[in-house]
Every structure is written in C-alpha cells, then in structure tokens.
LUMLUMNU-866696 format. One line per field, with one value per residue: y, x, z of N, C-alpha, C in turn; residue in one letter; chain; residue number from 1. Coordinates in pm, whole numbers, padded with zeros to 5 digits. Example, Ala and Ser with C-alpha at 12.3 -4.5 7.8 and 13.67 -1.06 7.14 Angstrom:
% LUMLUMNU-866696
npy -00569, -00225
npx 01319, 01285
npz 00780, 00708
capy -00450, -00106
capx 01230, 01367
capz 00780, 00714
cpy -00330, 00003
cpx 01320, 01290
cpz 00780, 00787
residuo A, S
cadena A, A
num 1, 2
//
This chain:
% LUMLUMNU-866696
npy -00120, 00220, 00550, 00880, 01189, 01348, 01165, 01064, 00985, 01253, 01358, 01499, 01643, 01416, 01342, 01178, 00940, 00694, 00545, 00279, 00074, 00212, 00339, 00117, 00024, 00242, 00214, -00021, 00075, 00271, 00109, -00036, 00173, 00249, 00012, 00010, 00263, 00513, 00776, 01119, 01099, 01169, 01164, 01105, 01154, 01048, 01150, 01238, 01305, 01418, 01412, 01211, 00996, 01136, 01306, 01121, 01010, 01236, 01291, 01095, 01182, 01202, 01381, 01511, 01532, 01631, 01547, 01623, 01639, 01764, 02063, 02109, 01898, 01955, 02205, 02143, 01980, 02170, 02332, 02151, 02119, 02366, 02584, 02385, 02194, 02018, 01868, 01913, 01954, 02100, 02022, 02096, 02145, 01963, 02018, 02143, 01927, 01754, 01880, 01793, 01588, 01278, 01303, 01185, 00941, 00756, 00672, 00689, 00559, 00530, 00352, 00481, 00446, 00315, 00515, 00651, 00703, 00649, 00448, 00340, 00552, 00705, 00546, 00566, 00835, 00822, 00675, 00866, 01051, 00926, 00852, 00664, 00322, 00378, 00353, 00233, 00226, 00093, 00061, -00112, -00178, -00516, -00756, -00781, -00912, -00844, -00598, -00331, -00117, 00063, 00104, 00237, 00464, 00584, 00652, 00474, 00337, 00077, -00249, -00443, -00732, -00983, -01065, -00862, -00616, -00669, -00707, -00452, -00294, -00413, -00368, -00099, -00054, -00142, -00361, -00615, -00622, -00686, -00842, -00840, -00994, -00899, -01010, -01221, -01036, -00772, -00813, -00901, -00689, -00487, -00586, -00630, -00417, -00167, -00135, -00137, 00102, 00286, 00271, 00388, 00646, 00717, 00733, 00972, 00986, 01116, 01175, 00940, 00830, 01036, 01111, 00876, 00755, 00958, 00997, 00971, 00794, 00588, 00485, 00389, 00193, 00007, -00070, -00264, -00514, -00591, -00698, -00966, -01049, -01097, -01361, -01478, -01390, -01510, -01612, -01563, -01453, -01250, -00902, -00683, -00541, -00501, -00353, -00345, -00196, -00162, 00080, -00004, -00046, 00177
npx 00084, 00057, 00120, -00007, 00178, 00103, 00040, 00265, 00493, 00575, 00864, 00938, 00695, 00586, 00680, 00628, 00549, 00682, 00736, 00766, 00919, 01108, 01235, 01349, 01529, 01702, 01798, 01950, 02153, 02266, 02361, 02560, 02734, 02820, 02946, 03174, 03292, 03425, 03271, 03273, 03379, 03372, 03077, 02883, 02553, 02402, 02162, 01976, 01713, 01459, 01614, 01608, 01789, 02033, 02004, 01989, 02246, 02404, 02326, 02463, 02717, 02862, 03013, 02817, 02747, 02482, 02335, 02125, 01913, 01675, 01520, 01301, 01307, 01554, 01505, 01317, 01476, 01665, 01500, 01434, 01671, 01744, 01832, 01951, 02235, 02338, 02575, 02553, 02605, 02453, 02412, 02337, 02427, 02592, 02845, 02971, 02983, 03155, 03396, 03476, 03667, 03812, 03738, 03549, 03480, 03283, 03005, 02661, 02360, 02039, 01801, 01837, 02003, 01857, 01705, 01860, 01965, 02213, 02378, 02632, 02805, 02753, 02863, 03131, 03169, 03136, 03365, 03563, 03502, 03544, 03773, 04084, 04014, 03763, 03407, 03101, 02763, 02464, 02113, 01895, 01613, 01523, 01535, 01389, 01155, 00977, 00882, 00653, 00363, 00468, 00731, 00699, 00558, 00749, 00938, 01146, 01431, 01508, 01503, 01730, 01927, 02105, 02366, 02405, 02422, 02640, 02843, 02844, 02955, 03208, 03328, 03363, 03559, 03531, 03515, 03307, 03193, 02982, 02670, 02328, 02012, 01707, 01409, 01140, 00951, 00985, 00920, 00647, 00528, 00558, 00398, 00138, 00072, 00211, 00170, -00123, -00174, -00033, -00182, -00422, -00327, -00255, -00501, -00580, -00650, -00499, -00478, -00484, -00233, -00054, -00043, -00010, 00219, 00329, 00413, 00719, 00793, 00609, 00678, 00934, 00875, 00711, 00894, 01053, 00951, 01060, 01306, 01289, 01354, 01627, 01672, 01669, 01855, 02034, 01896, 01836, 01582, 01411, 01292, 01462, 01787, 02085, 02399, 02738, 03021, 03369, 03607, 03865, 04202, 04458
npz 00000, -00086, 00041, 00051, 00048, 00267, 00455, 00563, 00832, 01036, 01147, 01453, 01480, 01570, 01827, 02050, 01944, 01894, 02127, 02382, 02258, 02105, 02317, 02441, 02241, 02232, 02489, 02464, 02295, 02460, 02670, 02535, 02462, 02719, 02792, 02633, 02642, 02857, 03052, 02942, 02691, 02335, 02158, 01873, 01788, 01528, 01309, 01500, 01557, 01770, 01992, 02192, 02246, 02251, 02474, 02684, 02672, 02721, 02981, 03110, 03113, 02876, 02602, 02369, 02028, 01837, 01547, 01274, 00983, 00995, 01054, 01220, 01411, 01536, 01640, 01835, 02000, 02082, 02237, 02437, 02577, 02666, 02931, 03074, 03188, 03013, 02798, 02497, 02162, 01892, 01555, 01222, 00967, 00728, 00631, 00845, 01014, 00876, 00908, 01153, 01159, 01249, 01518, 01689, 01942, 01931, 01726, 01719, 01588, 01581, 01422, 01168, 00936, 00739, 00631, 00456, 00132, 00002, 00169, 00195, 00140, 00363, 00570, 00500, 00552, 00831, 00892, 00846, 01041, 01282, 01547, 01549, 01576, 01666, 01746, 01597, 01678, 01616, 01530, 01309, 01089, 01019, 00752, 00446, 00384, 00580, 00518, 00544, 00599, 00780, 00704, 00462, 00545, 00701, 00520, 00443, 00273, 00261, 00421, 00615, 00532, 00715, 00617, 00431, 00580, 00744, 00553, 00441, 00642, 00658, 00405, 00415, 00596, 00863, 01150, 01279, 01607, 01779, 01723, 01712, 01673, 01750, 01907, 02026, 02126, 02038, 01770, 01776, 01910, 01721, 01512, 01621, 01786, 01731, 01448, 01419, 01567, 01413, 01176, 01259, 01295, 01035, 00930, 01013, 01279, 01479, 01749, 01889, 01875, 01922, 02192, 02324, 02440, 02595, 02854, 03009, 03211, 03178, 02925, 02987, 03181, 03039, 02850, 02967, 02913, 02676, 02727, 02739, 02490, 02490, 02532, 02290, 02105, 01927, 01719, 01390, 01291, 01339, 01342, 01383, 01402, 01597, 01582, 01666, 01559, 01484, 01390, 01171, 01270, 01177
capy 00000, 00347, 00658, 01014, 01259, 01400, 01055, 01023, 01025, 01379, 01354, 01626, 01651, 01286, 01325, 01071, 00835, 00566, 00475, 00195, 00000, 00306, 00357, -00005, 00024, 00341, 00155, -00112, 00157, 00332, 00004, -00065, 00286, 00238, -00105, 00033, 00397, 00587, 00907, 01223, 01077, 01241, 01076, 01165, 01094, 01077, 01135, 01241, 01333, 01518, 01408, 01116, 00926, 01235, 01353, 01012, 00999, 01355, 01276, 01001, 01249, 01205, 01502, 01464, 01614, 01584, 01588, 01582, 01730, 01820, 02183, 02095, 01813, 02022, 02313, 02080, 01941, 02293, 02372, 02053, 02127, 02500, 02596, 02267, 02193, 01906, 01902, 01870, 02048, 02072, 02047, 02063, 02159, 01852, 02072, 02162, 01793, 01699, 01944, 01727, 01466, 01206, 01369, 01111, 00808, 00668, 00725, 00615, 00588, 00444, 00351, 00593, 00410, 00275, 00637, 00714, 00634, 00598, 00413, 00318, 00686, 00748, 00475, 00625, 00957, 00783, 00639, 00989, 01125, 00849, 00832, 00529, 00219, 00428, 00260, 00263, 00146, 00127, -00032, -00101, -00280, -00636, -00848, -00719, -00981, -00781, -00463, -00306, 00023, 00148, 00139, 00339, 00587, 00644, 00681, 00388, 00288, -00067, -00323, -00508, -00871, -00995, -01063, -00732, -00511, -00706, -00679, -00307, -00243, -00467, -00305, 00042, -00045, -00172, -00500, -00633, -00668, -00742, -00845, -00893, -00992, -00912, -01052, -01203, -00930, -00661, -00850, -00904, -00551, -00415, -00639, -00629, -00292, -00049, -00122, -00085, 00243, 00362, 00279, 00491, 00776, 00744, 00765, 01104, 00980, 01140, 01183, 00807, 00800, 01153, 01119, 00742, 00727, 01086, 00989, 00905, 00683, 00479, 00424, 00315, 00076, -00092, -00117, -00379, -00641, -00625, -00769, -01107, -01076, -01139, -01507, -01527, -01305, -01587, -01657, -01460, -01467, -01140, -00787, -00571, -00571, -00407, -00381, -00267, -00213, -00082, 00125, -00079, 00030, 00212
capx 00000, 00128, 00054, 00019, 00281, 00050, 00023, 00395, 00528, 00648, 00953, 00931, 00554, 00553, 00781, 00594, 00481, 00751, 00702, 00858, 01015, 01215, 01308, 01427, 01640, 01797, 01862, 02054, 02264, 02329, 02436, 02680, 02825, 02877, 03034, 03298, 03349, 03405, 03208, 03367, 03419, 03294, 02982, 02796, 02422, 02381, 02018, 01934, 01571, 01429, 01716, 01585, 01914, 02137, 01983, 02026, 02392, 02459, 02300, 02563, 02846, 02929, 03004, 02734, 02713, 02354, 02323, 02005, 01884, 01542, 01518, 01195, 01358, 01662, 01444, 01258, 01587, 01719, 01406, 01438, 01795, 01773, 01831, 02012, 02382, 02375, 02680, 02506, 02627, 02357, 02467, 02249, 02503, 02685, 02980, 03025, 03011, 03272, 03516, 03510, 03735, 03887, 03704, 03455, 03510, 03170, 02890, 02537, 02255, 01926, 01698, 01871, 02069, 01756, 01647, 01962, 01971, 02349, 02426, 02777, 02867, 02739, 02963, 03261, 03172, 03161, 03506, 03643, 03470, 03585, 03913, 04133, 03947, 03635, 03295, 02965, 02661, 02344, 02003, 01828, 01510, 01579, 01467, 01300, 01025, 00891, 00844, 00510, 00323, 00552, 00849, 00658, 00522, 00871, 01026, 01264, 01478, 01532, 01530, 01860, 01957, 02223, 02488, 02415, 02468, 02775, 02933, 02852, 03053, 03340, 03387, 03392, 03669, 03494, 03500, 03191, 03222, 02859, 02556, 02206, 01882, 01622, 01272, 01013, 00864, 00996, 00849, 00502, 00486, 00547, 00288, 00005, 00045, 00258, 00105, -00260, -00170, 00008, -00295, -00511, -00265, -00262, -00641, -00602, -00689, -00367, -00478, -00464, -00091, 00025, -00026, -00017, 00334, 00388, 00476, 00847, 00795, 00531, 00761, 01042, 00818, 00668, 01011, 01116, 00904, 01142, 01426, 01265, 01419, 01765, 01678, 01658, 01939, 02111, 01807, 01825, 01448, 01327, 01279, 01548, 01928, 02176, 02536, 02851, 03134, 03484, 03691, 03990, 04322, 04545
capz 00000, -00091, 00112, 00004, 00124, 00393, 00549, 00614, 00968, 01037, 01262, 01524, 01520, 01629, 01930, 02144, 01870, 01884, 02249, 02460, 02175, 02076, 02442, 02460, 02147, 02281, 02608, 02415, 02246, 02577, 02740, 02458, 02478, 02853, 02795, 02559, 02661, 02981, 03036, 02903, 02553, 02234, 02091, 01772, 01765, 01387, 01288, 01641, 01576, 01874, 02096, 02302, 02276, 02284, 02611, 02775, 02672, 02787, 03124, 03162, 03115, 02747, 02522, 02258, 01912, 01785, 01406, 01199, 00872, 01016, 01137, 01320, 01520, 01609, 01716, 01953, 02086, 02142, 02341, 02545, 02655, 02715, 03077, 03135, 03177, 02928, 02701, 02365, 02052, 01786, 01421, 01109, 00842, 00710, 00612, 00980, 01067, 00806, 00965, 01280, 01118, 01354, 01645, 01773, 01994, 01900, 01650, 01741, 01490, 01609, 01316, 01080, 00810, 00640, 00573, 00373, 00003, -00019, 00302, 00190, 00150, 00503, 00649, 00469, 00631, 00970, 00899, 00854, 01163, 01399, 01584, 01524, 01656, 01714, 01737, 01550, 01746, 01541, 01509, 01179, 01068, 00956, 00661, 00348, 00381, 00679, 00471, 00564, 00587, 00864, 00625, 00365, 00615, 00755, 00406, 00441, 00144, 00266, 00542, 00593, 00559, 00801, 00537, 00365, 00670, 00787, 00441, 00424, 00738, 00627, 00287, 00444, 00689, 01001, 01190, 01364, 01742, 01836, 01631, 01773, 01606, 01868, 01901, 01954, 02177, 01943, 01649, 01797, 01942, 01594, 01429, 01681, 01859, 01659, 01318, 01435, 01609, 01295, 01081, 01311, 01269, 00892, 00902, 01072, 01419, 01534, 01895, 01946, 01882, 01961, 02336, 02380, 02523, 02628, 02985, 03001, 03305, 03119, 02822, 03052, 03246, 02939, 02775, 03032, 02855, 02560, 02770, 02708, 02361, 02509, 02531, 02153, 02021, 01829, 01612, 01287, 01232, 01385, 01253, 01421, 01428, 01661, 01540, 01716, 01468, 01520, 01281, 01165, 01308, 01064
cpy 00125, 00454, 00791, 01084, 01304, 01291, 01002, 01063, 01152, 01383, 01493, 01649, 01524, 01247, 01204, 00946, 00698, 00483, 00384, 00113, 00088, 00328, 00236, -00008, 00126, 00290, 00060, -00034, 00218, 00229, -00029, 00049, 00277, 00121, -00075, 00165, 00451, 00719, 01010, 01208, 01151, 01143, 01157, 01087, 01136, 01047, 01136, 01261, 01442, 01501, 01310, 01046, 01024, 01283, 01246, 00998, 01117, 01347, 01180, 01059, 01247, 01342, 01464, 01572, 01553, 01639, 01535, 01683, 01801, 01944, 02173, 02013, 01887, 02141, 02259, 02039, 02063, 02342, 02280, 02070, 02268, 02504, 02468, 02279, 02079, 01950, 01844, 01983, 02008, 02114, 02007, 02063, 02046, 01900, 02096, 02028, 01737, 01757, 01875, 01591, 01409, 01261, 01277, 00975, 00707, 00743, 00633, 00656, 00488, 00457, 00468, 00546, 00372, 00395, 00701, 00635, 00572, 00565, 00389, 00450, 00736, 00677, 00524, 00757, 00925, 00743, 00763, 01064, 01056, 00856, 00689, 00432, 00271, 00334, 00319, 00170, 00185, 00021, -00005, -00203, -00395, -00702, -00780, -00785, -00921, -00638, -00446, -00156, 00115, 00192, 00248, 00471, 00660, 00675, 00602, 00354, 00137, -00118, -00409, -00657, -00877, -00984, -00928, -00626, -00541, -00672, -00529, -00247, -00291, -00394, -00158, 00057, -00066, -00323, -00510, -00688, -00737, -00736, -00912, -00891, -01009, -00924, -01167, -01088, -00810, -00688, -00841, -00767, -00473, -00458, -00612, -00501, -00171, -00029, -00077, 00061, 00331, 00376, 00381, 00630, 00813, 00773, 00896, 01100, 01002, 01139, 01048, 00773, 00914, 01154, 00983, 00714, 00856, 01081, 00907, 00783, 00562, 00408, 00337, 00186, -00032, -00150, -00239, -00512, -00685, -00699, -00920, -01146, -01126, -01291, -01563, -01453, -01381, -01633, -01543, -01471, -01348, -01017, -00666, -00620, -00461, -00449, -00287, -00299, -00118, -00045, 00051, 00010, 00054, 00205
cpx 00087, 00048, 00090, 00116, 00229, 00030, 00155, 00409, 00611, 00733, 00958, 00789, 00513, 00652, 00754, 00541, 00549, 00743, 00808, 00956, 01134, 01300, 01399, 01548, 01746, 01870, 01973, 02176, 02339, 02413, 02565, 02781, 02895, 02974, 03172, 03367, 03323, 03336, 03316, 03417, 03324, 03208, 02897, 02666, 02380, 02235, 01947, 01785, 01552, 01515, 01696, 01714, 02022, 02126, 02023, 02178, 02456, 02438, 02399, 02705, 02924, 02914, 02937, 02721, 02588, 02336, 02195, 01982, 01750, 01549, 01415, 01244, 01462, 01609, 01381, 01367, 01647, 01631, 01415, 01561, 01828, 01753, 01876, 02164, 02430, 02472, 02643, 02528, 02536, 02415, 02364, 02324, 02605, 02828, 03048, 03063, 03138, 03402, 03562, 03577, 03818, 03860, 03629, 03510, 03403, 03065, 02772, 02435, 02142, 01818, 01717, 01916, 01970, 01688, 01739, 01981, 02108, 02410, 02577, 02852, 02862, 02842, 03104, 03278, 03202, 03306, 03593, 03621, 03523, 03735, 03953, 04071, 03818, 03521, 03174, 02869, 02527, 02235, 01941, 01715, 01565, 01480, 01361, 01163, 00927, 00850, 00694, 00482, 00409, 00677, 00815, 00627, 00644, 00974, 01156, 01302, 01491, 01516, 01653, 01857, 02088, 02353, 02512, 02474, 02608, 02875, 02951, 02955, 03194, 03405, 03417, 03491, 03637, 03501, 03385, 03235, 03102, 02750, 02439, 02093, 01779, 01473, 01258, 00925, 00865, 00913, 00697, 00447, 00463, 00421, 00151, -00028, 00084, 00184, -00041, -00264, -00131, -00107, -00397, -00456, -00280, -00405, -00682, -00661, -00564, -00365, -00455, -00316, -00010, 00055, -00015, 00097, 00406, 00462, 00606, 00853, 00718, 00611, 00869, 00990, 00782, 00788, 01076, 01069, 00992, 01270, 01411, 01336, 01562, 01781, 01689, 01750, 02012, 02027, 01786, 01690, 01359, 01343, 01364, 01690, 01991, 02317, 02632, 02968, 03245, 03564, 03824, 04109, 04410, 04691
cpz 00000, -00021, 00050, 00098, 00260, 00497, 00602, 00760, 00959, 01163, 01326, 01571, 01595, 01739, 02018, 02076, 01886, 02011, 02307, 02378, 02138, 02200, 02467, 02368, 02187, 02405, 02567, 02368, 02363, 02652, 02666, 02467, 02614, 02865, 02736, 02592, 02800, 02952, 03003, 02760, 02458, 02154, 01994, 01765, 01625, 01353, 01421, 01662, 01680, 01998, 02208, 02343, 02319, 02428, 02711, 02784, 02745, 02938, 03190, 03158, 02985, 02682, 02390, 02151, 01850, 01644, 01345, 01088, 00889, 01106, 01249, 01439, 01603, 01690, 01845, 02051, 02156, 02257, 02461, 02634, 02704, 02866, 03147, 03120, 03088, 02819, 02565, 02266, 01937, 01651, 01316, 00977, 00830, 00691, 00747, 01041, 01006, 00862, 01093, 01255, 01233, 01494, 01741, 01817, 01955, 01820, 01676, 01636, 01511, 01503, 01220, 00941, 00701, 00573, 00470, 00245, -00020, 00117, 00305, 00205, 00294, 00591, 00622, 00544, 00777, 00990, 00921, 00985, 01289, 01422, 01547, 01625, 01721, 01681, 01667, 01623, 01686, 01557, 01373, 01172, 00986, 00860, 00573, 00345, 00483, 00639, 00485, 00558, 00673, 00789, 00523, 00433, 00669, 00647, 00411, 00296, 00143, 00409, 00513, 00619, 00638, 00722, 00472, 00457, 00721, 00677, 00420, 00519, 00702, 00510, 00308, 00559, 00834, 01026, 01290, 01500, 01806, 01731, 01700, 01670, 01715, 01834, 01999, 02004, 02083, 01818, 01668, 01837, 01812, 01518, 01489, 01760, 01775, 01527, 01329, 01477, 01491, 01196, 01127, 01279, 01123, 00847, 00969, 01212, 01504, 01685, 01960, 01962, 01942, 02110, 02404, 02476, 02562, 02761, 02976, 03092, 03251, 03011, 02884, 03114, 03145, 02865, 02837, 02972, 02739, 02600, 02753, 02578, 02377, 02513, 02390, 02055, 01910, 01712, 01511, 01215, 01265, 01296, 01293, 01449, 01511, 01626, 01613, 01625, 01506, 01396, 01285, 01198, 01187, 01105
residuo X, X, X, X, X, X, X, X, X, X, X, X, X, X, X, X, X, X, X, X, X, X, X, X, X, X, X, X, X, X, X, X, X, X, X, X, X, X, X, X, X, X, X, X, X, X, X, X, X, X, X, X, X, X, X, X, X, X, X, X, X, X, X, X, X, X, X, X, X, X, X, X, X, X, X, X, X, X, X, X, X, X, X, X, X, X, X, X, X, X, X, X, X, X, X, X, X, X, X, X, X, X, X, X, X, X, X, X, X, X, X, X, X, X, X, X, X, X, X, X, X, X, X, X, X, X, X, X, X, X, X, X, X, X, X, X, X, X, X, X, X, X, X, X, X, X, X, X, X, X, X, X, X, X, X, X, X, X, X, X, X, X, X, X, X, X, X, X, X, X, X, X, X, X, X, X, X, X, X, X, X, X, X, X, X, X, X, X, X, X, X, X, X, X, X, X, X, X, X, X, X, X, X, X, X, X, X, X, X, X, X, X, X, X, X, X, X, X, X, X, X, X, X, X, X, X, X, X, X, X, X, X, X, X, X, X, X, X, X, X, X, X, X, X, X, X, X, X, X, X
cadena A, A, A, A, A, A, A, A, A, A, A, A, A, A, A, A, A, A, A, A, A, A, A, A, A, A, A, A, A, A, A, A, A, A, A, A, A, A, A, A, A, A, A, A, A, A, A, A, A, A, A, A, A, A, A, A, A, A, A, A, A, A, A, A, A, A, A, A, A, A, A, A, A, A, A, A, A, A, A, A, A, A, A, A, A, A, A, A, A, A, A, A, A, A, A, A, A, A, A, A, A, A, A, A, A, A, A, A, A, A, A, A, A, A, A, A, A, A, A, A, A, A, A, A, A, A, A, A, A, A, A, A, A, A, A, A, A, A, A, A, A, A, A, A, A, A, A, A, A, A, A, A, A, A, A, A, A, A, A, A, A, A, A, A, A, A, A, A, A, A, A, A, A, A, A, A, A, A, A, A, A, A, A, A, A, A, A, A, A, A, A, A, A, A, A, A, A, A, A, A, A, A, A, A, A, A, A, A, A, A, A, A, A, A, A, A, A, A, A, A, A, A, A, A, A, A, A, A, A, A, A, A, A, A, A, A, A, A, A, A, A, A, A, A, A, A, A, A, A, A
num 1, 2, 3, 4, 5, 6, 7, 8, 9, 10, 11, 12, 13, 14, 15, 16, 17, 18, 19, 20, 21, 22, 23, 24, 25, 26, 27, 28, 29, 30, 31, 32, 33, 34, 35, 36, 37, 38, 39, 40, 41, 42, 43, 44, 45, 46, 47, 48, 49, 50, 51, 52, 53, 54, 55, 56, 57, 58, 59, 60, 61, 62, 63, 64, 65, 66, 67, 68, 69, 70, 71, 72, 73, 74, 75, 76, 77, 78, 79, 80, 81, 82, 83, 84, 85, 86, 87, 88, 89, 90, 91, 92, 93, 94, 95, 96, 97, 98, 99, 100, 101, 102, 103, 104, 105, 106, 107, 108, 109, 110, 111, 112, 113, 114, 115, 116, 117, 118, 119, 120, 121, 122, 123, 124, 125, 126, 127, 128, 129, 130, 131, 132, 133, 134, 135, 136, 137, 138, 139, 140, 141, 142, 143, 144, 145, 146, 147, 148, 149, 150, 151, 152, 153, 154, 155, 156, 157, 158, 159, 160, 161, 162, 163, 164, 165, 166, 167, 168, 169, 170, 171, 172, 173, 174, 175, 176, 177, 178, 179, 180, 181, 182, 183, 184, 185, 186, 187, 188, 189, 190, 191, 192, 193, 194, 195, 196, 197, 198, 199, 200, 201, 202, 203, 204, 205, 206, 207, 208, 209, 210, 211, 212, 213, 214, 215, 216, 217, 218, 219, 220, 221, 222, 223, 224, 225, 226, 227, 228, 229, 230, 231, 232, 233, 234, 235, 236, 237, 238, 239, 240, 241, 242, 243, 244, 245, 246, 247, 248, 249, 250
//
C-alpha cells in the first residue's frame, strides 16, 4: 500500500509516537556505549531526531554532538535542553560535521541508516569522523520480507539482511564486534500494537498516537518487557538488528 505525502510520519511533530520499543532500542545503544566507553568521551548521535538518545547519553556524562537534517527536530531538541547543563552540541550543516574529522570516539545511529539512500557513503563519512578504533553502534530494521506500511510511512529505502549489513561495514573499513537480532517481543509488538496504532494515525486519528506514550515513566516501564528478547538473540528470524562495529586500526 502506498501513502500520500501528507500521510507520512512527520519527525518532530511525532515526538511521542515511537514509544517503549524506541526507548528499549535506545537503552541497548546506551548500554553498549557504557560497555565500551568511559564518560567524558565524544559521541555523535547521527540522525538524532528530537534528541531522546542524545539527552540520555549527555546525562551520563558524554560530550554529545547531535546531528540531523530536520530543522523541526533540532528546534525541539534545542528547546528541550535550554536551561540545562547538558553538554550537547547541535549540528544541522553537514559541512560543519565533516570538519570534525577524527574527532569522535563513538557514533550512534538508532533507526537511521535505512532512511539514507546511499548508506555506503554514510559509512565512509563515519570512517572519517571516527578516531582510530572508534565505534559505530546502530540499530536497523531487519529483513526485506517484513516490509510493511511502517516502512513506507517512515520513508525507508530498505530493510537489511544480516549478510548485507555485515558486508557493508566490512567493505567500508569496520569490523563487527557485536551483532544482535532481537525478538520475539519486538516482532510481535510491531505487528500487533505499533502497526494498528500507525494505521489509526494514517487515518487522521492522530490523537490516538500523539499522546499514547507521552509519559516518560510509562515508556520506561513498558520497555522492560522487551528484555525477554535477550533469550533469543542468536536466532536470525526477527525484525530488528543491533550492530557494534569498530573502525579498523590504521
């Protein structure tokens, strides 16, 4: 099914739409950052959206650069961090980002790479931005056979196969350190909760989704059910991947 432009998810206007699954995925990224890096390191949140991940990382003492191409998202993030002491630098101009060559200890990208037409070019950019042996920690949607209305509404270019995403990192100068395929809770949440809510939204019943997970404490509480997925990480049959890759030493 194809959707008209006005039925697309509008990042920024949909600040609370993604809910506990998004919170869980960000939790996985945060845990991996903490596993590999001490606080005080430079982290790039690439495709930061409205800053959910960037704020969590900054609260842990990391120096965060938040990059996104959406002026609306960055305006919301700027509003969220004003009058705080959080160390978050907001960047929208890619030229400004490119100048930060060999600056970052880690690049995080939660559900971002599938939105980029030339993903290989993006990984080459990350190579240039990372310090020697720097890390990429990302999540992406898995398996093209699971393509559905959420991918179209979010303007995805693809879902990734395991071999495809691993090879993409290898040919751009990274080695894989950790690879997760998480489900089944993530899988069934998407199919039986997220998709019905999304369909309501696309039918202009926006109030059903706009405020559903507005309470941060509610998102955090519900997100605990996704930890059940850790029992099944070795099964490459689910619909989400998490990858930790390290820049090859020169």
